[in-house]
C-alpha positions in Angstrom: -34.6 186.0 -258.3 -35.5 187.9 -261.5 -34.4 184.9 -263.5 -36.6 182.6 -261.5 -39.6 185.0 -262.0 -38.9 185.2 -265.7 -38.8 181.3 -266.0 -42.1 181.0 -264.2 -43.7 183.7 -266.3 -42.6 182.1 -269.6 -43.8 178.7 -268.4 -47.2 180.1 -267.5 -47.6 181.7 -270.9 -46.5 178.5 -272.7 -48.7 176.1 -270.7 -51.7 178.4 -270.9 -51.4 178.4 -274.7 -51.7 174.6 -275.0 -55.4 174.6 -274.4 -55.9 177.3 -277.1 -53.5 176.1 -279.8 -54.2 173.5 -282.0 -47.2 168.2 -284.1 -44.1 169.2 -285.1 -44.2 172.7 -286.7 -42.0 173.1 -289.7 -40.6 176.3 -288.1 -38.9 174.0 -285.5 -36.7 172.5 -288.2 -34.1 175.3 -288.3 -34.4 176.5 -284.7 -30.8 176.4 -283.4 -29.4 174.9 -280.3 -32.2 172.5 -279.3 -31.8 168.6 -279.3 -35.4 168.0 -280.4 -34.7 169.1 -284.0 -33.5 165.5 -284.5 -37.2 164.5 -284.5 -37.5 166.2 -287.9 -34.1 165.2 -289.1 -31.9 162.8 -287.0 -28.8 164.2 -288.7 -29.5 167.7 -287.2 -29.8 167.1 -283.4 -28.9 170.7 -282.6 -27.2 169.8 -279.4 -24.0 171.4 -278.1 -21.1 169.2 -277.1 -21.9 167.9 -273.6 -25.0 166.4 -271.9 -28.6 167.4 -271.8 -31.8 166.1 -270.3 -35.3 167.5 -270.5 -38.0 168.3 -268.1 -40.1 165.1 -267.6 -43.5 165.5 -269.4 -42.4 168.9 -270.7 -39.5 167.9 -272.9 -41.8 168.3 -275.9 -45.6 168.9 -276.0 -47.1 168.9 -279.5 -50.6 169.6 -280.8 -51.7 170.1 -284.4 -54.9 170.3 -286.3 -55.4 170.9 -290.1 -57.9 170.5 -292.9 -57.8 171.0 -296.7 -58.9 174.7 -296.6 -62.2 174.3 -294.7 -62.9 175.3 -291.1 -65.5 175.3 -288.3 -66.5 178.8 -289.3 -67.5 177.7 -292.8 -70.3 175.6 -291.3 -71.2 177.4 -288.1 -70.8 181.1 -287.6 -72.6 184.2 -286.3 -75.7 185.2 -288.2 -76.6 188.7 -289.5 -79.6 190.9 -289.2 -82.2 189.4 -287.0 -79.9 186.5 -286.3 -76.9 188.6 -285.4 -76.9 187.3 -281.8 -77.2 183.6 -282.8 -75.1 180.9 -284.4 -76.3 179.7 -287.8 -75.7 176.5 -289.8 -74.4 177.6 -293.2 -74.5 174.5 -295.3 -74.2 176.3 -298.7 -71.0 178.0 -297.5 -69.6 174.8 -296.1 -70.1 172.9 -299.4 -68.5 175.8 -301.4 -65.4 175.5 -299.1 -64.9 171.8 -299.7 -62.6 170.3 -302.3 -63.3 167.1 -304.2 -61.6 165.0 -301.5 -61.4 166.4 -298.0 -59.7 165.5 -294.8 -59.3 166.4 -291.1 -56.1 165.6 -289.3 -55.4 165.9 -285.6 -52.3 164.8 -283.7 -50.7 165.2 -280.3 -47.7 163.9 -278.4 -46.1 164.3 -275.0 -42.5 163.4 -274.4 -42.1 161.7 -271.0 -38.3 161.4 -270.9 -35.6 162.8 -273.1 -31.8 162.9 -272.6 -28.6 162.6 -274.6 -25.0 163.7 -275.1 -22.7 164.8 -277.8 -19.0 164.0 -277.8 -16.6 165.0 -280.7 -18.5 164.1 -283.9 -21.0 161.8 -282.3 -24.4 162.3 -280.8 -26.6 159.8 -279.0 -30.1 160.6 -277.7 -33.0 158.6 -276.1 -36.6 159.5 -275.6 -39.9 158.0 -274.4 -43.1 159.6 -275.7 -46.8 159.1 -276.1 -48.5 159.7 -279.5 -52.0 159.9 -280.8 -53.5 160.9 -284.2 -56.9 161.0 -285.9 -57.6 161.1 -289.6 -61.0 161.5 -291.2 -61.5 161.8 -295.0 -64.7 162.2 -297.1 -65.8 163.5 -300.5 -67.7 166.6 -301.4 -70.2 164.3 -303.1 -71.1 162.6 -299.8 -71.5 166.0 -298.0 -73.7 167.2 -300.9 -75.9 164.1 -300.7 -76.3 164.4 -296.9 -77.1 168.1 -297.0 -79.3 168.4 -300.2 -80.8 164.9 -300.4 -81.1 162.5 -303.3 -83.3 164.4 -305.7 -80.3 165.7 -307.5 -79.3 162.1 -308.3 -82.6 161.0 -309.9 -81.8 159.1 -313.1 -78.1 158.8 -312.0 -76.0 156.8 -309.5 -74.6 158.2 -306.3 -71.1 157.1 -305.3 -69.7 158.0 -301.9 -66.1 157.5 -303.1 -63.1 158.4 -300.9 -64.4 157.8 -297.3 -63.1 156.5 -294.0 -60.9 157.3 -291.1 -58.6 156.0 -288.4 -57.1 156.8 -285.0 -54.2 155.5 -283.0 -52.6 155.9 -279.6 -49.2 154.4 -279.3 -46.1 154.5 -277.1 -42.6 155.2 -278.6 -39.1 154.5 -277.3 -36.5 156.1 -279.6 -32.7 155.9 -279.8 -30.9 158.3 -282.2 -27.3 158.1 -283.4 -25.9 161.0 -285.5 -22.3 161.4 -286.7 -20.4 164.1 -288.6 -18.3 162.2 -291.2 -14.7 163.4 -292.1 -16.2 164.6 -295.4 -18.3 167.1 -293.5 -21.6 165.3 -294.2 -23.8 164.6 -291.2 -25.8 161.4 -291.1 -28.4 160.3 -288.5 -30.6 157.3 -287.8 -33.4 156.9 -285.2 -34.8 153.5 -284.4 -38.2 153.4 -282.7 -39.8 150.6 -280.7 -43.5 151.1 -280.7 -46.3 149.7 -278.6 -49.9 150.3 -279.7 -52.5 151.0 -277.0 -55.6 151.5 -279.1 -56.6 151.9 -282.7 -59.5 152.2 -285.2 -58.9 151.6 -288.9 -61.3 151.5 -291.8 -60.7 149.9 -295.2 -62.6 150.1 -298.5 -65.6 152.0 -297.1 -68.0 153.0 -299.9 -71.7 153.3 -300.7 -73.4 153.2 -304.1 -77.1 154.2 -304.7 -78.9 153.8 -308.0 -82.0 156.0 -308.4 -84.2 155.9 -311.5 -85.6 159.1 -312.9 -89.1 158.1 -311.7 -87.9 158.3 -308.1 -89.9 155.3 -307.1 -87.0 153.4 -305.5 -83.4 153.7 -304.2 -81.1 150.7 -304.7 -78.4 151.1 -302.0 -75.3 148.9 -301.6 -72.6 149.5 -299.0 -69.3 147.7 -298.3 -66.2 148.1 -296.2 -64.2 146.9 -293.2 -63.5 148.3 -289.8 -60.8 147.2 -287.3 -60.8 148.0 -283.6 -58.1 147.3 -281.1 -59.2 148.5 -277.7 -60.3 147.2 -274.3 -64.0 147.4 -275.3 -66.4 145.0 -277.0 -68.7 146.2 -279.8 -71.8 144.0 -280.2 -74.9 143.9 -282.3 -77.7 143.0 -279.8 -81.1 141.6 -280.8 -81.4 143.8 -283.9 -81.6 146.7 -281.5 -78.4 148.6 -282.4 -74.8 148.5 -281.5 -73.6 148.4 -277.9 -70.0 149.3 -276.7 -69.2 147.2 -273.6 -66.1 147.7 -271.5 -64.2 144.5 -271.0 -64.3 143.2 -267.4 -60.6 143.6 -266.8 -60.4 147.1 -268.1 -58.6 149.7 -265.9 -56.5 152.7 -266.7 -53.5 150.9 -265.3 -54.0 147.9 -267.5 -54.5 150.2 -270.5 -51.3 152.2 -270.0 -49.3 149.1 -269.3 -50.3 147.3 -272.5 -47.2 146.2 -274.5 -49.0 143.5 -276.5 -49.2 145.4 -279.9 -45.6 145.8 -281.1 -44.3 147.9 -283.9 -41.1 149.5 -285.3 -40.2 152.5 -287.3 -37.1 154.3 -288.6 -36.0 157.9 -289.2 -33.2 158.6 -291.7 -31.5 162.0 -292.1 -28.5 163.6 -293.9 -27.2 167.1 -294.1 -24.1 168.7 -295.6 -22.4 171.9 -296.8 -22.6 172.8 -300.5 -20.2 175.6 -299.8 -19.3 177.8 -296.9 -22.7 179.6 -296.9 -25.2 177.0 -298.0 -26.3 173.8 -296.3 -28.8 171.3 -297.6 -30.5 168.5 -295.8 -33.2 165.8 -296.2 -34.9 163.2 -294.0 -37.6 160.5 -293.9 -39.5 160.3 -290.6 -41.8 157.5 -289.2 -41.2 154.8 -291.8 -42.9 152.0 -289.9 -45.9 150.0 -288.7 -47.7 148.5 -285.7 -49.1 145.0 -285.5 -52.3 144.9 -283.6 -53.5 141.5 -282.2 -54.8 142.2 -278.7 -58.5 143.0 -277.9 -59.5 142.9 -281.6 -62.9 143.4 -283.1 -63.3 143.4 -286.9 -66.4 144.2 -288.9 -67.0 143.3 -292.6 -70.0 144.8 -294.4 -71.4 143.8 -297.8 -75.0 144.9 -297.5 -77.8 145.7 -300.0 -81.2 147.4 -299.5 -83.9 148.2 -302.0 -86.1 151.1 -300.7 -89.5 151.3 -302.4 -91.0 154.0 -300.4 -93.3 154.1 -297.3 -97.0 153.6 -296.8 -99.1 156.8 -296.3 -102.5 157.0 -294.7 -103.7 159.7 -297.0 -101.6 159.7 -300.2 -104.2 161.8 -302.0 -103.6 164.8 -299.8 -101.4 167.6 -301.0 -98.9 167.1 -299.6 -99.5 163.4 -298.8 -99.8 162.8 -295.1 -99.6 160.0 -292.5 -100.7 159.6 -288.9 -98.3 156.8 -288.1 -94.9 158.4 -288.5 -93.4 156.5 -285.5 -94.3 153.1 -286.9 -92.9 154.0 -290.3 -89.7 155.1 -288.8 -89.3 151.9 -286.7 -90.1 149.7 -289.7 -87.6 151.5 -291.9 -84.9 151.4 -289.2 -85.3 147.7 -288.7 -85.2 147.0 -292.4 -82.0 148.9 -292.9 -80.4 147.3 -289.8 -81.4 143.9 -291.1 -79.8 144.7 -294.5 -76.6 146.1 -293.1 -75.5 143.9 -290.2 -71.7 143.6 -290.4 -70.1 140.2 -289.8 -67.9 140.3 -286.7 -64.5 138.7 -286.3 -61.2 138.9 -284.4 -58.6 139.1 -287.2 -55.4 140.9 -286.4 -54.3 143.8 -288.5 -51.4 146.1 -289.3 -51.4 149.9 -289.4 -48.7 152.2 -290.8 -47.6 155.5 -289.5 -48.0 158.8 -291.4 -44.7 159.1 -293.2 -43.1 162.6 -293.4 -40.4 163.7 -295.9 -38.4 166.9 -295.3 -36.2 168.6 -297.9 -34.4 171.8 -296.7 -31.8 174.4 -297.5 -30.1 176.9 -295.2 -28.1 180.0 -296.3 -25.9 181.8 -293.8 -26.1 185.6 -294.3 -23.6 186.1 -291.4 -22.7 184.3 -288.3 -26.0 185.3 -286.6 -28.5 185.3 -289.4 -29.7 182.5 -291.7 -32.3 182.3 -294.4 -34.0 178.9 -294.8 -36.4 177.0 -297.0 -38.2 173.7 -296.3 -40.6 171.4 -298.2 -42.6 168.9 -296.0 -44.5 166.0 -297.5 -46.9 163.9 -295.5 -48.0 160.5 -296.9 -50.9 158.6 -295.4 -54.0 156.8 -296.6 -52.7 157.0 -300.2 -52.8 160.8 -300.0 -50.0 163.3 -300.2 -50.1 166.5 -298.2 -47.5 169.1 -298.8 -46.3 172.4 -297.3 -43.6 174.9 -298.1 -42.0 177.1 -295.5 -39.5 180.0 -295.7 -37.9 181.3 -292.6 -35.4 183.7 -291.2 -33.4 182.7 -288.1 -31.4 185.1 -285.9 -29.2 184.8 -282.9 -30.1 188.0 -281.0 -28.0 187.5 -277.9 -26.3 184.8 -275.8 -29.8 183.9 -274.4 -32.2 184.4 -277.2 -32.6 182.8 -280.7 -35.7 183.5 -282.8 -37.2 182.3 -286.1 -39.9 183.8 -288.2 -41.6 181.9 -291.0 -44.2 181.9 -293.8 -45.8 178.7 -295.0 -48.1 177.5 -297.8 -50.2 174.7 -296.4 -53.0 172.8 -298.2 -54.0 175.8 -300.3 -53.9 178.3 -297.3 -51.7 181.3 -297.6 -52.0 183.0 -294.2 -49.6 180.9 -292.1 -47.2 183.2 -290.3 -45.0 181.3 -287.8 -42.7 182.1 -284.9 -40.2 180.1 -282.9 -37.8 181.0 -280.1 -35.4 179.6 -277.6 -34.6 181.4 -274.4 -31.8 180.3 -272.1 -31.2 181.2 -268.5 -28.2 179.5 -267.0 -28.6 175.8 -267.8 -32.3 176.1 -268.5 -33.5 176.3 -272.0 -37.1 177.1 -273.0 -38.3 176.7 -276.6 -41.6 177.1 -278.5 -42.6 177.0 -282.2 -45.7 177.4 -284.3 -46.4 177.6 -288.0 -49.5 179.8 -287.6 -49.6 182.2 -284.7 -52.6 184.1 -286.2 -54.8 181.0 -285.7 -54.5 181.4 -281.9 -56.5 184.6 -282.2 -59.3 183.1 -284.4 -59.4 179.3 -283.8 -62.9 178.8 -285.3 -61.6 180.1 -288.7 -58.3 178.3 -288.6 -57.3 175.6 -291.2 -53.9 174.9 -289.6 -53.1 175.0 -285.9 -49.9 173.7 -284.3 -47.7 174.3 -281.3 -44.6 172.8 -279.9 -43.1 173.7 -276.4 -40.5 172.3 -274.2 -37.8 172.7 -271.5 -34.3 171.4 -271.6 -31.4 171.4 -269.1 -28.0 171.8 -270.9 -24.6 171.1 -269.6 -22.1 171.9 -272.4 -18.5 170.9 -272.4 -17.1 174.4 -272.9 -14.2 176.0 -271.0 -15.8 179.4 -271.5 -19.1 178.3 -270.1 -19.7 179.8 -266.6 -23.0 179.2 -264.9 -24.7 178.6 -268.2 -23.6 182.0 -269.7 -21.2 182.4 -272.6 -18.5 185.1 -272.1 -18.0 187.8 -274.6 -19.9 188.6 -277.8 -22.7 186.7 -279.4 -21.4 183.2 -279.9 -21.3 181.9 -283.5 -23.4 178.9 -284.3 
């Protein structure tokens, strides 16, 4: 009865944390004894000899959010003095926190089904999971223009530069095979069949504005492409703006049963002992693509607009005034819409997945303690994002394994991570995060991630009785 109560308590704590924690923490890489470590390196499945299956929908729940060292609090925070009880917009502070090129990444996944088995030197695993991610990127120059206006660019040319974004929701069926070779080297391969459900992708978005020193005109040009695959129709209606119209046949059932946008990806992994104490490993994750050709809307823009000012009723006033602001606004709006009306098409497109590369080392202090180091590289939209993680892992008892980590991520230095597995009988609970401090101050967080899951393990071990190992702490 006490075990059942403990399981329920742990589940409640884990599930409550999902809403507050903002996939795949690096701290998870070295967490011993869980099959899901193969998602970071298929050569390291972490499964004991025997069979396992995971709790449906709770095999693995991931959520992550990160930026390049700017946060919500940099833009909106509590005021001081007379504004101490209010939220204030701090544009100056926000601009100072930005780098030259900036991004916001968010991703989440839920594993619907996961099972596998390990026999002798071989491991085979299967999983079905749902994934989504969003990437937004922009320059400090663009933010500066939007916040401070164009006066600073008089006599110069404004260029928006690095700008765009994308989002995807796709389904993944994965099969992993790992084997320990006679030489002692472990190799692993995961093949993934993908089906895209919806996506937005931009390409080549940019704006250029020439502004003479006199300030009497703005010569604006904009270009770029946008691709949409979703059960909606985006239209430009009678010069009155964009409308998003749900297709007649849309339903949640139709959306979730869409297998019309196929894709494929591969994971490769290898690990091996350098000596009795030191193991090194490396992997490449999500090397693949999705081909989108259902419910396509594409937009191509190559527009140009020359703004020469607006007509004022009383230009001699100081400052100049007008009594017809609404008409001026409508005229300006219609002129801009007429100049920038993207051409619509239905061209199919291809999207790639964010590729991850892991390089790791693990040193065994004794049979229950290991010191580890990990470099993670994420490649997407021609950008490279890196993080470095150092961790210490310990087997504390037959039931409990823990890991503590410290990470450098995108110029942030306050990332303290924790991970743990707890086992009661055949039930294994695990959780991992690279930045537990962010849970206590989400508005100021630059990096948030969490992984939780539940497995049911059935090892082939003659000393295994009701899920408990007999004797001392078992070696790993």
